[in-house]
N, C-alpha and C positions, 0 to 999 in steps of 0.2 A: 646710314639712316638719315632722312632729311631732318633739319632743325624744326620745321613746321609741318609735321606729318599730316595733320588734319587739313590745314589750309591748302597745302600743296596737293594733297590727295583729292580734294574737292575741285581744285582748278584743273587737275588732270581729267577728272570725270567730265567736267563741263566741255573740255576740248574734244573729248572722244565721243560724247553723246550730244549731237546738235539737233536731233529731232526727238521730241518728247511726247510719247503717247502714254503718259503716266501722270501722277500727281507731281506738283500742284497744278491747279486749273489755269493759272495765269500764263503757263507755258513760256518759261524763260523771260518773264516780264512783259510779254506781248499784250497781256490783258490790261496793262496800265498805260501803254504807250499810244493807245488809239483814242484817248480823250485828253483834253487839255488839263483837266484836274488830276487825271491819273499821271500824266507826265510831270506835273508840278510836284506831286507826291514823291515820285521816284527821284527827281532831281534834287529834292531836299530831304531825302530819307533819313540821313544821319541827324538832321536838325529836329526830326520828329521823335528822336529818342530822348524824351523828357520824363520828368516825374510829376507828381501831383503838386502843382504850384497854382497860385491864383490865376484864374481864367481858363483852366483846362479841366476842371471838375475832378472827381474822385470816383473810381469804379465801385468802391465800397460805401460810398455815401453820395449817390448821384443826385445832383441838384441843377446841373447846367447842361453842357454840350453832350456829355455821355448819356444823360437822361433823355435828351431830345433824340439822339441817335437810336437809343434802345426803343423809343416809342415808334420811330419810323420802321424799325425792324419788326416790331410787334404788328403794326398795321399792315405791312406788306405781306407777312406770312399768315396773318389772321388769327393770332393767338391772343390769350388774355394777358400774357406777359412774356417778353423775350429777353434773353441775356446774351451778352458777349462773353465768350469763354476764352481766356488766354492760356488755359492749361489743356486745350484740346478736347475732343469728344470723350476722352477718358474721364476727365473731371465731370463732364456732363452726365455720363452714365452713372457715376458715383452720386451726383446730386439727385438724379432721378430716383435711384433705389433708396437712398437714405431719407429723402423727403416723402416718399410714397409709402414706405413700409416701416414697421417696427420690428425690433428683435423678436425672433421666434415665428414671424409670419411665414406662411406657406405661399410660394409663388410658382407659377408655371414659366418655364424658360426654354426657349428654343435651343436645341443642342448646338447648333451652328451659330454661336454668339461670340462676341469679342471677349478677349481675355479680361478686359476691365469689368465686364459684367460678372464673370466668375469671381474676380477679386472682390467686387462689391458685395456679392452674396456672402463671402467669407467674413468680410469686415463688419457687415450688418447683422451677421448671425441669422441668416434666413434659412428656411427649409425649402430647397428647390425640388421641383418635380419636372423632369426634362421631357421635351417634345421631340420626337423623331423627325429627321429630314428624309425626304424621299430622294432616291438616287436615280439619275438619268443614265441609262446604259449608253445612249448616244454620246453624252458629254463625259461619261465616266466621272461624274462629280455630283455632290449633293446640290439640289436646286431649290427646294422649298420645304415648308412644313408639311408633313403628311397629315392632311385634314381628317382622314379617318381616325388616325391615332389621336389627333387633337381632340376630337369630339368624345372619344372614349375617356381620355385623361381628364377632360373638363367635367364629365359626368361623375367620375370617380373622386374628383377633388373639388367639389362644389364649395368647400370652405376656403379655397385659396383666395388670397387678397388681390391678386393681379397676375398679369402675364407680360413677359418681355419678348418682343419680336424684333428680328433684324429685317429691315426693309429699305433697300434691296440687299441681297448678299453681294459678295465680292465680284460675282459674275454679272451683276446688274439685273438679276432675276428677282422678281417680287412675288412673295407668297400672297395668298388671297386675303389681304389685310382687312378689307371691308367685311368679309364674312367672319373672320376671326374676331374682330371687334364686336360685331353684332351678337355673336354667340357668347363672348365673354361678358358683355354688358347684361345679359340675362341673369348672370350670377353676381351682378354688382361688382365685378372685378375691374380694377384699374388696368388700362392698357398703356404700356410704355414702349416706345419705338426707338431703337437705335437705327437712325436713318442717316448714318455717317456719309454714305455715298449718294445721298439724294437731296442735297441743298437746292438743286435746280428743279426738283420735281414740281409739277403743277404750273410752270411758267408757260408751257405750250401744250395744247391738247394731245399731241402725239407722244408726250412723256407720261410716265406713271403719275397718278394723282398724289397730291401733297398729303402726307400723314397728318399734318396739323389740321388741314381743312376737312379731312375725314373725321376728325374729332378725337384723336388719341389724347389721353390725359397729359402726357409729356412726350416730347420728341427732341432728340439730339441730332444735329446735322453738322458735318465737318465742312465749313466754308472753304477750306483750303483744297479739298479734294477735287472739286469741280468748278469753283468760282475764282474770281480775281482776288484772292486773299492769301496772306502769307501762311506758311506752314505753322501748325500748332494753334490755328484759330478755328473756332467753332461757334455754333449757336445752340442755345437751349430755349425751347418753346414750351410754355405751360398753358394748358387749357382748363385745368382743374382749379377753380377758385379756392377750394378748401386747403390746397397744399401750397399756395403761393408763399405764405409766411415761412413755412418750413424750407421751401426752395430758396428763399432769400437767405435764411440762416446757413444752409449747407453750401450755397453759392459762395458766401464769404469764407466758409471753412475750407473749401477745396480750391480756392483761387489764390494766386499769389497776391501779396499786399504791395508788390512792386510790379504792376502790370505793364506790359510793353505798349506804349502809345503807337508805336509803328504797327503792331499787330491790330490794335483797336481801330486805327484809322483805315487799315486795309480791309477790315470787316465791314466798316461803314461804307467804303467804296464798293465792295462786292455786292452789298444789298442795293446800293444806288444803281450800279451798272445793270444788275439783273432786273430791277424795277423799270428802268428807262429803256433798255435795249434788249432785254431778255427774249421777248417773243420773237422779234425780228431775227436776232442772232441765232437762236435755237432752231428757228425755221430753216435757216441756211445750213446750219450744222447737220440737222437730220437729213436734209436733202443731199448734202455732200456725202454723208455716211452711206446713204442708200445707193447712190451712184457708184461709189467705189466698192461697196459690198457686192453689187452685181458683177462688177469687173473681177474682183478677187475670187468670187465663187466660180468663175470659169477656169480657174487654175486647178489642175488635177491634184488630188490627194488632200485637199483642205476645203473648208467652207466656213462661212460666218453665220452664226445662229441668228435667226430672224424671228419675227412674231409668228410666221407660219410654222416654224419648228415648234414653238410653244403650243400652238393650236393642236398640232399632231401629237405632241407629248400628252396633252390633256385628254385627247380622244383615246389614246392607248391606255391611260389610267382608267378611264371610264369603262373601256371594253374589257381589259384584262383583269382589273381588280374590282370592278363594279363600284368605283368610288367617284366622287365629284372632282371637278377640275381643281388641281392643287395650285397651279401657277396662274397668277392673275395678269402679270404684265412683264415686260422686259424694257430696260433702258436702252433706247436706240442711239445714245451718245457714246456707247462703248461697243467694242467688238469682242466677241468670243470666237477666236479662230480655232475651230475644231478640226483636228487632224484625223485622217483615216487610221484604222486600227494599228497598222504596222509602224506608225511614225510617232515621234516624241515631241510633245509641246515644249519640254524643257530644252531640248536640243535646238528647236526652232528659235526659242528666245535667245540662246547664245549666238546663233547665226545672225539674228537681227541686230544684236548688240555690236557685233563685229562690223556691221555696216553703219554704225552710228545711230541706230534706232533704239531708243530705250522704251520698253513696254512696261506695263504695271506689274504683271506677275505671270507665272506659268504653272502648269501642273503636268502630269504625265501625258495628257491628251489635248490640252488647250493652252492658248496664249491669250491673255486679257490686255486690251488696249483701252485707255481712257482718253477720249477726245474732249476738247472744249471749243467754243467758237473761235478761239485764237490759233488753232491749228490751220496752217495755210494749205492751199490747193497743191502747191509744189511738194509739200511733205507727204500728202496722200500719193502723189505720183511716185515718189521715192519708195514708199512702202509697197505699192503695187508692183513696181519693177523689181524690187528686191525679192519679193515673194515669188514672182514669176520666174526669176533666174535661180531660185533655190533648187539645188539637186536633192530631191527628197530621199534619194538612196543614202545620203549622209545622215539622215534623221531616223534611220531604222532602229527600232528598239522594241524589245518584248515587254510591253507595259503590264503593270499590275492592275487588276480590276478593283475598283472600290467596292467594298462589301457592305451590304445592309446587315444590321444586327439588332438584336433586342437590347435596350438600354439596361445595363447591369443594375443589380439591387444595391441600394444605398445602405451600408452597414453603420456608417458614422456620418454625421452632418459635416459638411466641408470645414467649418470653423473648428470643430472638435478634432478632425483629422489633422489639421495644420498644427495643432498644439500637442498632438500625441507623439510619443517616442517612436522612432522609426529605425529600420535596419535595411541593409541592401542584401538581396538574395539572388541566386541564379534564377533565371526566368522559369526553368523547369521545376523549381521548388516553390513557386508562388501560388500554385493552384489552391483555392480555398482561403487565401489570405486577403487582407484588405489593402487596397492600393494606397501608398503613401505619396503618390505624385500623379499628375495628369499625364496620360499617355495619348499623344496627339500625332497622327501621321500627317506628313506633308508630301504630296497632297493627301486628302483634301483640306486638312486643317480643322476637321471636326473631331473632338475627343472621342476615342473609343472607350476610354476609361478615365474617370475623374477621381481625384483624391477622396477617399472614404468609401469607394465602391468595391464590391466583391469581385475578385478575379475568378471567373468561372471557366469551364472548359471551352465554351464558344469564344470567349474573349481571348483566351490563351492561344487558340488556333489562329485567330485573326492576327494577333501580334506576331506569331511565327510566320504566317503568310507574308505579311508586310516586310518583315526582316529578311526573309529569304529572297524577296523580289526587289530588294534594294531601296525600299521606300524609307525616307528619313523619319525616324520615330523619336519625337521628343519624349523624354522620360525613360527611355531604354538605352543603356550604354554598355557595350561589351557583353550583351546578352544578360545583363543584370537589371534588376528593377527594385525600386524602393517600396517597402511595405510597412504597415503598422505592426509594431512589436506585440 
């Protein structure tokens, strides 16, 4: 066993994965090296590891350079107030929910949301009403809020205080946020947006619109996912004047009192770069992505999802289900490589890794790649040739189809279920009992059962199906499940 397992393990990873189509957005530091101020930052990075001393301000009592930087951030994104988050988007989601809602409030929540949203609901003792995601048969993945279900839930829960939306999802696909906001505002509901993957939105007209400029009450974005910022750095944007005082309080409560100045400076640089060079660089990125998308789409057995595919999906929804267009837009700075039915996205991801190409994620049918302006032309060439030379016969796999289902009945509020006494039972003995854990299949990462919900026949059948087909199920181990006593 090595004496420095973590350090040596990361060094090994760096040597084996030299092309990054994944987070963070600076791509092995290239996002800093193309400006003089960025190079100066990197060359002196250890000297930036300072604490709150005279001349460098205080994150929790901003009066100088941090305040100035925060105002630049606010003005660029167009919010009433913006915050640098040193505890990631997780802390931002907590700040949003704690400052927007009070204990006992009912809120609408997209089922396909980040774990930090679920945890915040528990900690704030909220009453969630969940919104279904619609499944794309082509992608074999959840892609957006089902707007027909949304309108029904909205009408039945007019007393809810707000709604939490993920925009975009991990695939870069955006629900119809403009419509959702318009309808929610009719009931005076607050709209909170987890926009972790959309820090760059709005900087170019071919990208999805900015949730901040659309008027959401609060928006969290992960600067490190797509911008030149270090991992664990994020932004919180507040448009709701009434909640700024509470946001200030919870920002202090959920932020480290020893913030990293390295992280803070990288966030300031990410905003600066996006403001100064964003339009130009994203124009080039989108053009490059489209060029190689066309080339890759000529390879048999796989294709990259484009805006045209989204248009077709919406047409099918309207024709088959007599519903409105569910999907609004797609982020063209990432690829969804969708494989034909007989091939596995997970196996393709492993193949690409062996070739030194690190992608963001995979599921049974797709591989997701996240690009930034700092990915070079030669990296695209390597990706294209690696895909072209792939023997798809080695990727054959009988995949499990993602199943649409009705959201189970809530028997106990999540915070009550967390505190309740639990026991572990055989899966076959769980029918009619209340779940004591979240049951989440990967893929697609959307819970089929959350703590406090009733285990009914349909849910049990879905769990059996996923288990039988080898889908990784969080919350189920050795065919046993945790339930409330």
